[in-house]
C-alpha positions in Angstrom: 29.3 -6.0 -8.7 30.9 -9.3 -9.6 28.6 -12.1 -8.7 29.8 -14.9 -6.5 29.1 -18.6 -7.6 26.5 -18.9 -4.7 24.5 -16.0 -5.8 24.9 -16.6 -9.8 24.5 -20.3 -9.9 21.1 -21.1 -11.3 18.9 -24.0 -10.8 17.4 -23.5 -14.4 20.9 -23.5 -16.1 20.8 -19.6 -16.8 23.9 -17.8 -17.3 24.9 -15.0 -14.8 24.6 -11.3 -15.6 27.8 -9.4 -15.6 26.0 -6.9 -13.2 22.9 -7.3 -11.3 19.8 -5.5 -12.9 16.3 -5.2 -11.9 13.3 -3.4 -13.7 10.8 -1.7 -11.3 8.2 -3.7 -12.5 9.8 -6.9 -11.2 9.9 -5.6 -7.8 6.3 -4.2 -7.3 4.5 -7.5 -7.4 6.1 -8.3 -4.2 5.7 -5.3 -2.3 1.8 -5.5 -3.0 1.6 -9.3 -2.4 0.8 -10.3 -6.0 3.7 -12.3 -6.0 5.7 -14.6 -3.4 8.5 -16.9 -4.8 11.7 -15.1 -4.2 13.7 -17.4 -6.4 12.1 -15.9 -9.7 12.9 -12.5 -8.5 16.6 -13.7 -7.8 16.8 -15.3 -11.2 15.6 -12.3 -13.0 18.0 -10.1 -11.0 21.1 -12.1 -11.3 20.8 -14.1 -14.5 20.0 -14.0 -18.3 16.4 -15.2 -18.4 14.8 -16.0 -21.7 12.7 -13.0 -23.2 9.0 -13.5 -23.5 7.5 -14.8 -26.6 4.0 -13.1 -26.0 2.8 -10.5 -28.8 2.5 -7.1 -27.3 1.6 -5.3 -30.3 -1.9 -4.5 -29.4 -1.1 -3.5 -25.9 1.7 -1.2 -27.1 -0.8 0.5 -29.4 -3.5 0.9 -26.8 -0.9 1.9 -24.2 0.5 4.6 -26.3 -2.7 6.2 -27.2 -3.7 6.3 -23.3 -0.1 7.9 -22.7 -0.7 10.7 -25.5 -4.3 11.4 -24.0 -2.9 11.8 -20.6 0.1 13.8 -21.6 -1.9 16.1 -23.7 -4.3 16.8 -20.9 -1.5 18.1 -18.7 0.6 19.9 -21.4 -2.7 22.1 -21.6 -2.2 23.0 -18.0 1.5 24.3 -18.7 4.6 23.1 -17.1 7.0 20.6 -18.2 5.5 17.3 -19.5 7.9 14.2 -20.4 6.7 10.8 -21.5 8.0 7.3 -21.6 11.6 7.1 -22.9 12.4 10.8 -21.6 11.7 9.5 -18.2 14.0 6.3 -18.4 16.3 6.4 -15.5 18.9 3.9 -13.7 19.5 4.0 -10.0 22.3 2.3 -8.3 21.3 0.5 -4.8 23.5 0.0 -1.6 23.2 -3.8 -2.7 25.0 -3.3 -6.0 21.6 -3.8 -8.0 20.8 -1.4 -10.7 17.1 -0.4 -10.6 15.9 0.6 -13.9 12.3 2.4 -14.9 10.4 4.2 -17.3 7.6 6.4 -16.2 4.6 6.8 -18.5 4.1 10.6 -17.8 6.0 13.1 -15.5 4.5 16.4 -14.8 7.0 18.9 -13.3 6.8 20.9 -10.4 6.8 24.0 -12.6 3.1 23.6 -13.6 0.6 26.4 -12.6 -0.8 26.6 -9.0 1.2 23.1 -8.1 2.5 21.9 -4.7 4.3 19.1 -6.4 5.1 17.2 -9.5 3.2 14.4 -10.8 4.3 10.8 -12.0 1.5 9.0 -13.8 1.3 5.4 -14.9 -1.3 4.1 -17.3 -2.8 0.8 -17.1 -4.7 -0.9 -19.9 -5.9 -4.1 -17.9 -7.6 -4.9 -14.8 -6.8 -3.2 -11.6 -4.3 -4.9 -9.6 -2.7 -3.8 -6.2 0.8 -4.0 -7.8 -0.3 -0.9 -10.0 -0.1 1.2 -6.8 3.3 -0.2 -5.6 4.8 0.3 -8.9 4.2 4.0 -9.0 5.1 4.3 -5.3 8.8 3.1 -6.4 8.8 5.7 -9.1 7.7 8.3 -6.3 10.6 7.2 -4.0 13.1 7.2 -6.9 12.4 10.3 -9.3 14.0 12.9 -6.9 17.5 11.2 -7.2 17.1 11.2 -11.1 19.3 13.9 -12.4 18.0 13.6 -16.1 14.5 14.4 -14.9 15.2 17.9 -13.3 11.6 19.0 -13.2 11.0 16.7 -10.1 13.4 17.5 -7.0 10.7 16.4 -4.3 8.7 13.4 -3.9 5.8 13.8 -6.5 2.3 12.9 -6.3 1.5 9.5 -7.8 -1.4 8.6 -10.2 -2.7 5.4 -11.6 -4.5 6.1 -14.6 -6.8 3.3 -16.1 -8.5 3.0 -19.6 -11.9 3.6 -18.4 -10.9 7.2 -17.0 -10.6 6.3 -13.5 -7.8 7.0 -11.3 -6.1 6.1 -7.9 -4.1 8.9 -6.2 -1.0 8.2 -4.0 -0.2 11.1 -1.6 3.5 11.7 -1.3 3.4 11.1 2.4 3.0 7.4 1.8 6.6 7.2 0.6 7.6 6.6 4.3 10.9 5.3 5.7 9.0 2.0 6.5 8.1 1.5 2.7 11.8 2.4 1.7 13.2 0.0 4.3 10.7 -2.6 2.8 12.2 -2.1 -0.5 15.9 -2.3 0.6 15.2 -5.5 2.5 13.6 -6.9 -0.6 16.8 -6.3 -2.7 18.9 -7.4 0.0 17.2 -10.9 -0.3 17.5 -10.8 -3.9 21.2 -9.8 -4.1 22.2 -12.8 -2.0 22.2 -16.3 -2.2 19.6 -18.2 -4.1 16.3 -18.4 -2.1 14.2 -21.4 -1.8 11.7 -21.6 -4.2 7.7 -21.3 -2.9 5.8 -22.6 -5.8 2.1 -22.5 -6.1 -0.2 -23.5 -8.9 -1.8 -20.0 -8.9 1.6 -18.2 -9.2 3.6 -20.9 -11.1 0.7 -20.9 -14.1 1.6 -17.2 -15.0 5.4 -17.5 -14.5 7.4 -16.9 -17.6 10.3 -19.0 -16.1 7.9 -22.3 -15.4 9.2 -24.4 -18.3 12.8 -24.2 -17.0 11.9 -24.3 -13.2 12.5 -27.8 -11.7 10.1 -26.6 -8.7 7.3 -25.3 -10.8 3.9 -26.6 -9.7 1.8 -27.2 -12.9 -1.2 -29.1 -11.5 -4.0 -27.4 -9.9 -5.0 -28.5 -6.1 -7.1 -31.6 -5.9 -10.7 -31.2 -4.7 -11.2 -33.5 -1.7 -14.3 -34.7 0.0 -14.3 -34.1 4.0 -16.5 -36.6 5.7 -17.3 -34.2 8.5 -18.7 -31.2 6.5 
């Protein structure tokens, strides 16, 4: 999709992408209410934004260990088990945005006594609402991914935390209303630049804050109220 000037122009001075692109992890915080500023999503999808300078080496090591533990458990139960890069996919949306993801562990519908396949996402940090919506997006999209042939119907979703606890998501939660919500979000992100909605809580964790002219970098003031 060739981007129009109204879509690709960046208030942060970023160069436009040749094609609109979106990682699943960019969408999930908006669906869960963890993030609200749509200008951030618009810039990520439509522009070449700076890469993070954070050191992820310790996260990668712990995450890989947990993925291996989870995949080994399901390999013992039989059926097809694929991990990480084996589960990479790209889906084109009606808006022209290419959606891309990489599921940690996918267990096929061919496992013993299974009514459905599984998609499992491993989390090494604190529980967040977006964990759930990320897995729901995988659940909704995997049946259309030809490169993962052992999933043909909506799988069961599982968020696996490092303390061993899990959160399971029933396939019935992938409703037409959920899919419509995803489509509406993509429509907003594929059109003209939305107005920024900055807040200190959101801006302080934003990886674009140093370039954003709307970023709010100071905490709200504390006020005395004479009638309280």
